[in-house]
N, C-alpha and C positions, 0 to 999 in steps of 0.2 A: 586298862584294856580296851581293846575295840569295843565298840557296841555290840552285840551279836545280831538284833532286828537287822543288820543290814544283811544278813544272809536269810532273807526271807526266804527268796526262792532256792541256795545254796542247800537246806534241808531235803528240797524234794530233790534236787539234782545228785545229790550224796547218797540216795537210796537207790538208786539207780548203778549200781556198782559196776554193769559189765556193757551196756549197750544204752545210747542214747538213742529216742525215736521224738524226732518235730512233727508235733501234729499237725494237721489242718486247722485252719481257725474257723471256718467256715465262714467267712466274709466275704461278700459278695463281690469285690474287689480282687480282678485276676490277672496275670501278667499279660503281656503283647506277645511273648513269644511263646511257640508251641499252639496257636490257636488254631481253631478251625471252623468252616460255614457250611452253614445246612440253609439253605433255600429254596423255596417254591419260585418254578418256571416265572419269569419277570422280574420278581422282587430282587431287594437289594439284599447284599449279604450282612449276616449276623453275625459276629464271633462271638464264639462260645467256649469258653474260661477249660484249660486241658483239666482232667481230673486230679483231684489233690494228692500229694505226692505222687506221681505218676515219672518225675524223674528220681531216681534215688542217688543217693551220691555217699561212698563207702569211705570210713577214716578209723584209722587207728593210732593208739602211741600215747602220748604222756597223761599221768595221770593228774599233776601238779594244776594243769587248766581245765580238770575234767567240770567242777562244778562251772566254770564262766561257759566255757563252750556246748553246755549243758541249754542254759538260760538262752544264749543266744541263738541255738538250733530253735528252740521252742518259739523264743520271738521270731526269729523270722521268718517260719509258717505263716504269719500273719501279716507278712509284707507279699512272700513269694507263696502262697499254699499248694504251687504244683510242686516244689522242692522239698523233698523229705532228706536228711541226713543222718544217717545210722553211724556213730562211732564208739568204737570199743576201747574202754579205759585199760590197756594193759603194757602202759609202761612205755619208755621213748623207745627202748632197744626193743620191741618187738613193733612199736611206729614204723622204725626205721627198716627194720627188716620188709615187715609187708609192702612199704613203698616202692624198695629197691625190687623187689620181686614183683610189682605193680598188680599185686591182689586187692589194693585199694586204692580211692581216688585221689585221695590225701594221706598225709602220716603228719606226725605230730611229736614234736620232742623238744624237751630243753636244752638238751646237749645238742655243744656244736660237733658238728660232723668232724668225722677225720678224713686226712686226703683219701685214704683208702675207700672210705664210706664214701666219699666222690665220684670215685674212681667205681666205683661199682653201680653206679646209679648216675650216669653220662646225663651232662643237661636237668640234675636237679637243683632248685632252688631252697632257701631258708627264707621265710617271711615270720620277723618277728612281729607278734601278733599285741601282747602286753608283758607285761612286768611282772614280778610276784617275788614276795621274800620266803626263804625258807625258816625255820623256827626250830629251835631245839626244846623241845615238848619233853614232861618229866610227868610221873605219879608215883607221889610221895605225898601218901598218907599224913606224915609227923608235920606235914606243912601245910595240909588243908585250909584255904582261907587265911593264909597268908598271903604278905606280898610277894610277887615271884622271884625267884633263886637270880643272881648275878653269876653269868658266866663270860670268859675269855677264850679268845682262838686257843691258847698253849692248852688251857684245864680240859675244853670239848676234846681238843685232837686227844689227850692223853687219857680220858675217859673213854675212847673209844679204840685206843690203842691197848687200851685192857692195865696199863701204868696205875693208875687213879681206881680202886677197888671199892673206894667206902665212899658213902654221902658225907660223912664228917672229915674226909680227907684235909688236908691244912691248906692244900692248895685252895680248893669251895672255900672253907672258912673264912681264908683272908680275905676272899672278893665279896663274905656277906656278914661284916662283923655284928655282932648280936644277935645272930640268929641261930637256935639251939637247931643243929643238924645234929641225926640218928647216925647210933653206931647201925650202920644198915648194909647191906652188899647192893653193890651198884649191878643191875641189870639191864644191859646195853641192847636196844632194837635197832634193826636197819632193815633196808631193806632187799629183798631174798631175786629179784627182779632183775633185769637190765631198764635202769632206772633214770630219766635226765634230772631229778630230785636227787638222788645220788650223785651224779656230776656235778651241780652245783655244790650239796657239800662238799664232796669230795676235793674239788676246787678249791673252795674256803679252806679246806685243814690244810690244802700241799701248800697254800698261801703262809701259810700262819707256823707250819711245823716242818723242820726239816726229817724229824724223822718219819710223820706219815709222808712226806714226798718219797722219800727212798725207799720205804720200807710198804707202803700200801699203795700210794699213787693216785690217781684222779682219772676215774672212767666212769662208766654208766654200770658198771657193775666192776668188783673188788674181791681178792681176796679179804675181808674182813678178819680182823686179829679174836675178835670177840665178838659174843654176843647173840640173840634170835631173830629170825629171818622174818620177814612177814613181805606179803606179795601187794604193789601197791600203797598210793598212800593210805589207802582204805586199813590194809592189812598191818601195817605199822601204828597208827590209831588205834586199832581192835587189840591188838598185843599189848600196846601201855597203857588201856583201860583196864586192862586184863590185871597186870601185874604189878602188884604194890613196889616200888624202888625202880621202877623203869625210866630209859631215859633211851630217845630218838629223836628223828630228825622228821618235820612233814612239814606241807605247805601251812602258811599260815591259815588258809580259808577251814582245813579240814581240824586246825589244832581248834579254833574258835569254834566252829558247828557241832564238834565234839567235847566241848568244855573241858580241852585237856589244857592243863597249866602249861605255861611255853619261859622261858628264862629271857632274863633280858641280857643284851651283852654290849660288853666292853671293843667298841670299835677299834681301831686299828689307831686314831689318832684320841683314842686313851677317853673318849666317852661314854658312858652307860647308856644306852638305846635301846627302846621299843621297839619291834617292826609294826610297821605300818605303812598305809601310801606315803604320808610325808618322806619318812625315811627310806622307804626306797625309791621315792623321786629324788632325794637327793643323793643317792645312791648314782642312780641313771645321771645327774645333772656332771655327776663326778669326772665322767666320760663324754661327757657333750662334744658333739663334734666327732671323736676320732670313731664313728661305726664305718666301718667299711664297706666296698663293695658286694662283700659278698654277704651282707646284714647280719653278720654273727660277731658277738663281741663277749666277753667276762665283763661281769660288772662285781663279783665278789674282793672283799676286802676294800672296798672303795677307803681315798685318804679324807676324803672329808667327816669333820667334828661331828656333824648332823645323818651322818649316814649308816643307814643297817647296814651289816658287813656281808650278808648268808643270801644275795638278793640275785637274781638272772632274768633274762628272758626267756620267752617260752615261742617256739618255733612251728610257725606250721609248714608244711614240707610239697612242696607242688615242683610239678615239671614244666618247665618251660616252654617245650613243643607239648600240646596235648592230642588226644588222638580220639577225642569224643569229643567233637566241639559246643555238644550242650551241656555238658557235664561241663567243662572248663569254662564256658561263658556263666554258668550257675556259681560256679564257686568264687571266681572272679567277684561277679555282683554282689555276691555275699559277704570278701572281704572288705571289699566298697563300704556295704552296708554299717559293719563290725566296728571299723574304722573312723563312725560318724559318731552323731550324738548320741543315737540308742544305744547303740554299741559300747560306746564309752561309761553311758549312765549304768550297764550292766554289769561293767568290769569294776568299775567304784562303789556300786553296792554289795559287791563280793569282795570286796577289799585286795584287788588286782590293780596295777598302774598301769592305767592308759598310755600309750606313746606317747613320747614329744614330740611336738609340729616337726624337727629335723629330721625324725626315724620314719614318723608318718609319709613325710615327702619320698623319702627314699624308697619305702613300700611302695607308697602309689608309681612311684616312674618305674621300679621294676615289674609291676602288678602288668602294666601297660605295654610291656615287651613279649608278655606270653601269645603264643599264636597257635592256631588250628588250619593246620593246612597251608599254612604261608599265611593267614588270615590274623590280624590283630585281634582279642577278645576282651583288652582295656578300655 
């Protein structure tokens, strides 16, 4: 298991389930933009800092990166106290809808936008911010304190299809020799909202199960064959912890922060893998050099022997032509900071995976093309 102390800030971040507000640091340093001058006649001008939080930037979307974005927004207030981020963790589907309607300044999604969604939001661009791992989490009191269960893609697909109904099913038993599995019903838990975590999970299931692909498919929201619904990673985690015998899927940080057990997985190479920064990096590396100009790519079911099979990028959604120059510039500056040393450290501490240099370079090149009134902001 990954050391849960690395989630020092994640516990605080997870407590604020719907709204993140970056607070002023009270630092004496101040940004140069937006300064004003107040002088006596004949005296030299002395700039004064804009009020803390005077520039408010709103965003909404994915719950997958919520712990990290919470920490980033908090830390960035020490870099530029004038900027205040408000982020609603409502799921990728909601984030896509709100940025399409332009009711927020940025959206967030773990799902790759469809062509129809791009058409509905002309000029929108997805920027990968970090990658992370989805895990198959479970609550089984009969195995409390024991080593994690081992599962594979086909077995997970059949559990979520409802064809595997008991914890002692032969398919699960075959993957876990020597483990005494209870004759207990499996309670499936899934997301009830439009979700990028669901997108990544169903993308994986569609690649490992023809039956899943044909009957259910891959999307931010699907018609689940069985199970209970929970809103957000928070809701799924809560439902899991309250129901003995349950199984669901959540982002790794949520499983660790809430001390929920999660399975090891047999990947496409036949290796038994634990979700970690290293195994997610391996999945990213398997697709190295394949990032298209859209800056979106699926990395599930990666072929490498060391690769975690349920991994994905999460994306910030921005319009390439900004209409509020001050906000646009602030978001561009924030993203440059987030992809630097401080932001990378936060990501690592919270078990997210920082971007490879090649992907970061593509991000920065695209970021430099964002404009406001024809002038570049990057």
